[in-house]
C-alpha positions as CSV (number, residue, x, y, z in Angstrom):
1,M,83.9,54.3,3.0
2,P,85.6,53.0,-0.5
3,E,84.1,49.7,-0.6
4,F,80.8,51.3,-0.9
5,G,81.6,54.3,-2.7
6,L,81.3,56.4,-0.2
7,P,84.0,59.4,0.5
8,K,86.4,58.9,3.4
9,C,84.7,60.0,7.2
10,L,85.7,63.3,8.4
11,T,84.8,63.0,11.9
12,E,88.5,62.5,13.0
13,R,89.3,66.0,10.9
14,S,86.4,68.0,12.3
15,K,87.3,66.5,15.8
16,K,90.0,68.1,15.9
17,G,89.1,71.4,13.8
18,G,86.6,72.1,16.6
19,L,88.8,71.5,19.5
20,N,91.4,74.3,17.7
21,T,88.5,77.0,17.9
22,I,87.6,75.8,21.6
23,V,91.0,76.6,22.4
24,K,91.7,79.8,20.2
25,I,88.1,81.3,22.1
26,I,89.8,80.3,25.6
27,I,93.1,81.9,25.1
28,S,91.1,85.0,23.8
29,T,88.6,85.6,26.8
30,V,91.2,84.8,29.5
31,S,93.3,87.6,27.2
32,C,90.8,89.9,27.6
33,F,90.2,89.0,31.3
34,L,93.9,89.4,31.9
35,G,94.3,92.8,30.3
36,L,90.8,94.1,31.9
37,T,92.4,93.1,35.2
38,V,95.9,95.0,34.7
39,L,94.1,98.1,33.6
40,V,91.4,98.6,36.4
41,S,94.3,97.8,39.1
42,F,96.6,100.6,37.5
43,L,93.7,102.6,37.3
44,Y,93.2,102.0,41.5
45,Y,96.6,102.2,41.9
46,C,96.8,105.7,40.7
47,L,93.7,106.4,42.5
48,L,94.8,104.9,45.7
49,R,98.1,106.9,45.4
50,K,96.6,110.0,45.3
51,N,94.5,109.6,48.1
52,I,97.3,108.7,50.5
53,K,99.4,111.5,48.9
54,D,96.7,114.0,49.7
55,P,93.9,112.2,51.6
56,E,90.5,114.3,51.0
57,A,92.0,117.4,50.4
58,P,88.3,119.8,49.8
59,S,88.5,122.2,47.0
60,P,89.5,125.2,48.4
61,F,88.8,127.0,44.9
62,T,84.7,126.3,45.7
63,G,82.5,129.4,45.3
64,Y,85.0,131.5,43.5
65,T,84.7,133.4,40.7
66,L,88.3,133.5,39.8
67,L,90.3,135.8,38.2
68,G,93.0,133.3,36.7
69,P,96.3,135.1,38.0
70,T,99.5,133.3,37.5
71,Y,102.9,133.0,39.4
72,H,104.0,135.3,36.4
73,N,101.9,137.2,37.0
74,L,101.9,137.9,40.7
75,L,105.8,137.7,40.3
76,Q,106.1,141.1,38.2
77,G,102.9,142.9,40.3
78,T,105.2,142.2,43.4
79,D,108.4,143.0,41.6
80,G,109.7,140.0,41.8
81,F,108.8,139.1,45.4
82,S,110.6,142.5,46.7
83,P,111.4,143.1,50.2
84,A,109.8,147.0,49.4
85,N,106.9,145.1,48.6
86,L,107.1,143.1,51.8
87,L,103.9,144.1,54.5
88,G,104.9,141.4,57.1
89,V,105.7,137.7,57.7
90,G,103.5,135.3,59.2
91,S,103.6,131.3,60.7
92,Y,102.9,129.9,57.3
93,G,103.5,132.4,54.6
94,S,104.8,136.1,53.7
95,V,102.2,139.3,52.7
96,Y,103.2,141.5,49.9
97,K,100.9,142.9,47.9
98,V,99.1,139.5,47.8
99,K,99.7,136.6,50.8
100,V,102.2,133.8,49.6
101,L,102.3,130.6,51.4
102,N,105.2,128.9,52.7
103,L,104.4,125.7,51.4
104,H,107.7,124.2,53.0
105,H,106.0,124.0,56.2
106,Y,104.2,120.8,56.7
107,R,100.7,122.8,57.4
108,A,100.8,125.5,55.1
109,F,98.2,124.2,52.5
110,K,96.0,123.0,55.2
111,S,96.2,126.8,56.5
112,F,95.4,127.4,52.7
113,V,92.5,125.7,52.4
114,A,91.0,126.9,55.7
115,E,91.2,130.3,55.3
116,C,89.6,129.5,51.3
117,E,86.7,128.0,53.2
118,V,86.2,130.9,56.2
119,L,87.0,133.8,53.5
120,K,84.3,132.5,50.7
121,N,81.9,133.1,53.0
122,I,82.9,136.3,54.4
123,R,81.0,139.4,53.9
124,H,81.7,142.6,55.7
125,K,82.5,146.1,55.2
126,N,85.2,146.5,57.8
127,L,87.1,143.4,56.6
128,V,89.3,143.5,54.2
129,K,87.7,141.2,50.6
130,L,89.9,138.4,49.4
131,L,89.8,138.6,46.0
132,T,91.0,135.4,44.5
133,V,93.8,132.7,44.9
134,C,96.6,131.4,42.6
135,S,97.4,127.7,42.8
136,G,100.0,126.5,40.4
137,I,103.7,125.7,40.0
138,D,107.0,128.3,40.1
139,F,109.5,128.7,37.5
140,Q,111.0,126.3,39.5
141,G,108.5,123.3,39.2
142,N,107.5,124.0,42.9
143,D,104.1,124.4,44.2
144,F,103.0,127.8,44.4
145,K,99.5,128.8,46.3
146,A,98.7,132.7,46.9
147,L,95.6,134.7,48.3
148,V,94.9,137.7,46.4
149,Y,93.2,140.7,48.5
150,E,92.6,143.9,48.6
151,F,94.8,146.3,49.1
152,M,94.8,148.6,52.2
153,V,96.6,151.6,52.9
154,K,98.2,151.8,56.0
155,R,96.9,154.6,57.9
156,R,98.5,157.9,59.8
157,A,99.5,157.1,63.5
158,E,98.1,161.1,63.8
159,L,94.8,160.1,64.6
160,S,92.3,162.1,66.9
161,L,91.1,160.5,70.1
162,L,87.3,160.3,68.0
163,Q,89.1,158.9,65.3
164,R,90.9,155.9,66.9
165,L,87.6,155.4,68.6
166,N,85.6,155.1,65.2
167,I,88.2,152.7,64.1
168,A,87.9,150.6,67.3
169,I,84.4,150.3,66.9
170,D,84.6,149.1,63.3
171,V,87.2,146.7,64.5
172,G,84.9,145.7,66.8
173,I,81.9,145.7,64.8
174,A,83.7,143.4,62.6
175,L,85.2,140.7,65.0
176,D,81.3,140.9,66.5
177,Y,80.5,139.8,62.9
178,L,82.9,136.8,62.7
179,H,82.0,135.8,66.1
180,N,78.3,135.9,65.9
181,E,77.0,136.4,62.5
182,S,78.7,134.7,60.4
183,G,77.1,131.8,60.5
184,V,80.0,129.0,62.3
185,P,81.8,131.3,65.1
186,V,85.2,132.6,63.2
187,V,88.4,133.2,65.3
188,H,90.7,135.5,63.8
189,C,93.6,134.4,66.4
190,D,96.0,137.3,65.5
191,L,94.3,140.9,66.5
192,K,96.6,143.4,65.9
193,P,97.7,146.9,64.8
194,N,99.0,146.0,61.4
195,H,96.1,143.9,61.2
196,T,93.8,146.8,61.5
197,T,95.2,148.7,59.0
198,N,97.4,147.0,56.4
199,S,96.5,143.2,55.9
200,S,93.7,140.2,56.8
201,S,95.5,137.6,58.4
202,I,94.8,134.4,60.0
203,A,97.8,132.6,62.0
204,V,97.9,130.3,64.7
205,R,98.1,131.1,68.5
206,G,98.6,134.8,67.6
207,T,101.1,137.4,68.2
208,V,103.5,137.6,71.7
209,G,102.0,140.5,73.8
210,Y,98.1,140.7,71.9
211,S,97.6,136.2,72.4
212,A,95.2,135.4,75.0
213,P,97.4,134.2,77.9
214,E,95.7,130.7,78.1
215,Y,96.9,130.3,74.5
216,G,100.6,129.8,76.2
217,M,98.7,126.9,78.2
218,G,98.1,125.0,75.6
219,S,94.3,125.9,75.1
220,E,92.3,125.7,72.2
221,V,91.7,128.8,70.0
222,S,88.6,130.8,71.3
223,T,86.6,134.0,70.5
224,N,87.5,135.1,74.3
225,G,91.2,134.9,72.8
226,D,90.0,136.9,70.4
227,V,88.3,139.4,72.9
228,Y,91.7,139.9,74.6
229,S,93.4,140.5,72.0
230,Y,91.0,143.3,71.2
231,G,91.0,145.1,74.9
232,I,95.2,145.2,73.8
233,L,94.4,146.7,71.0
234,L,92.4,149.5,72.2
235,L,95.1,150.0,75.6
236,E,97.8,150.3,72.7
237,M,95.6,152.5,70.5
238,F,95.0,154.8,73.5
239,T,97.7,155.0,75.8
240,G,100.4,154.7,73.2
241,R,102.3,151.7,74.8
242,R,103.2,148.6,73.3
243,P,102.2,145.1,75.2
244,T,105.6,144.8,74.2
245,D,107.5,147.8,76.0
246,E,110.3,147.1,77.8
247,T,108.6,148.9,81.0
248,F,106.6,146.0,81.7
249,R,108.7,143.5,83.2
250,D,108.4,142.2,86.9
251,G,105.0,140.8,86.3
252,L,103.8,144.6,85.0
253,N,101.9,144.2,81.9
254,L,99.7,147.0,79.8
255,H,97.0,145.1,81.2
256,N,97.9,146.1,84.9
257,F,99.1,149.3,83.9
258,A,96.0,150.5,82.4
259,A,93.5,149.4,85.0
260,A,96.0,151.1,87.8
261,L,95.2,154.5,85.9
262,G,91.1,154.6,87.2
263,D,90.2,158.0,86.6
264,N,93.4,159.5,85.9
265,A,93.4,157.5,82.8
266,A,93.4,161.1,81.0
267,D,96.8,161.9,82.3
268,Y,98.7,159.1,80.0
269,I,96.6,158.7,77.3
270,D,98.8,159.0,73.7
271,P,99.7,162.7,73.1
272,R,99.0,162.7,69.6
273,Q,95.2,161.9,70.2
274,D,95.2,164.8,72.5
275,D,93.4,167.6,71.0
276,N,93.4,170.7,72.8
277,S,91.7,173.3,70.5
278,S,88.4,171.1,70.8
279,R,89.1,170.8,75.0
280,S,89.3,175.1,75.4
281,R,86.1,175.2,77.5
282,T,85.8,173.3,81.0
283,N,82.9,171.3,79.9
284,E,84.5,169.7,76.8
285,K,87.6,169.1,79.1
286,Q,85.5,166.5,80.8
287,V,84.3,165.4,78.2
288,F,87.3,164.3,77.0
289,A,88.4,162.9,80.5
290,E,85.5,160.9,80.8
291,A,85.4,159.4,77.6
292,V,89.5,158.0,77.8
293,V,88.4,156.6,81.0
294,S,85.6,154.7,80.0
295,I,87.6,153.1,76.8
296,V,90.5,152.5,79.1
297,Q,88.1,150.4,81.1
298,V,86.2,148.6,77.8
299,G,90.3,147.7,76.9
300,V,90.5,146.2,80.5
301,E,87.6,144.6,80.8
302,C,88.6,142.7,77.6
303,S,92.2,142.0,78.4
304,N,90.8,139.9,81.7
305,E,93.7,137.2,82.2
306,I,90.8,135.2,83.2
307,A,89.1,133.9,80.0
308,R,85.4,134.0,81.3
309,E,85.5,137.1,82.9
310,R,86.2,139.1,80.3
311,M,83.6,141.3,78.5
312,G,81.7,140.2,74.9
313,I,82.3,141.6,71.9
314,S,79.0,142.9,71.6
315,D,78.8,144.8,75.0
316,A,82.4,146.0,74.2
317,V,81.0,148.2,71.0
318,T,77.8,148.8,72.7
319,K,79.6,150.7,75.2
320,L,82.5,152.5,72.9
321,T,79.6,153.5,70.8
322,A,77.8,155.6,73.6
323,V,81.4,157.4,74.5
324,R,81.2,158.2,70.7
325,D,78.0,159.5,70.6
326,K,78.4,161.0,74.1
327,I,81.5,163.4,72.2
328,V,79.9,164.0,69.3
329,K,76.9,165.6,70.8
330,R,79.2,167.3,73.4
331,R,80.8,169.0,70.6
332,N,77.7,169.5,68.6
C-alpha cells in the first residue's frame, strides 16, 4: 500500500498465474490420456482384425526343424512346376516332387495345418517321411504353402506273388501303426496303389473305387474306411483288376467278384505274379494256390460293405504274415 510505503499487493496476479498453470496441467493430462486411448484402440483393432482373418490359427510348424526352402527353391526343383514332374492331383493340391497346396480351395489351409499336425508326430519306416514345409508368397504376391516329402521312386509292376505280399504286409503294418500305435488314431482316407508307391497324401473321403461305401452316404471318416480301402488294394494287387474296371457293372464289383472265386482264386490271379519256374513241383503248386486263396479271402473280409463286419487291420497283417511264412518255409 503506497500510503504506508509498502509495495502493491500481487494477489490478483498470483491467482491468475496459478489458474493458468492448472489449466495447462489439465490440458496436458487430458491430451496424454486421449493419445494413449487412441494408441490402445488402434492396437486392439489390429489384433481383432488379425483374429477375424485367421481365427485361432494354430502354428503348423511347431515341432519341425525347417530346412528353409523358399518358393524360388521349389520352383527350380520342379522345373517351374512342370507337368513332367507332376505325380498326381488331390482334393487340395498337386503332388510334384513336393505337395503344393491349392489355396484357392477354402479348406486347403485347414488341410495344411491338419496334415502338419498329424505328420510331425508320425515316425514309421513304412511311411513316407515329411521332411519340411514351406510357407511364403509366390512371385505374384499370393500365399504359397507346400509340404516337402521324401521322394519315393515308383516300383515296377512286374512283381512276383511273394514280392507283392511283402508290399501288402508293409502297407498293413503302416496302417496298423496309424490306427493303433501312433497315440491318437490317424485315418489315412485315401489309400490306393499310387499312394503305396509314389507319395503320401491325406485327402477327404478318398478315391472312387477305393472309398468305403458308407462315405458316399455321408458317414464320418474312420479307421474302418481305411480297412475297406486296404481290402480293395489287396484284391487289385493279386487279381490284377481295378475296382473301376468297366467289366464291373449291374451290381458287380471287385469285392463280389473276388468273393465268388472261392478255392479257384489261383486261376484268376494277375499272370505277372505267376512264377511257373517256382511251381514245377506239385507241392509248390499247392502252396501257391493255398496262398492266393488265403490272400484273396483277407481282401474280401477287409472290403465287406458293412463296416462293423470288416476284419481288423491287425488281424489282416497277422494272417498275411502267416501266409508269407508258409511260402518261405516250403521253398526252403
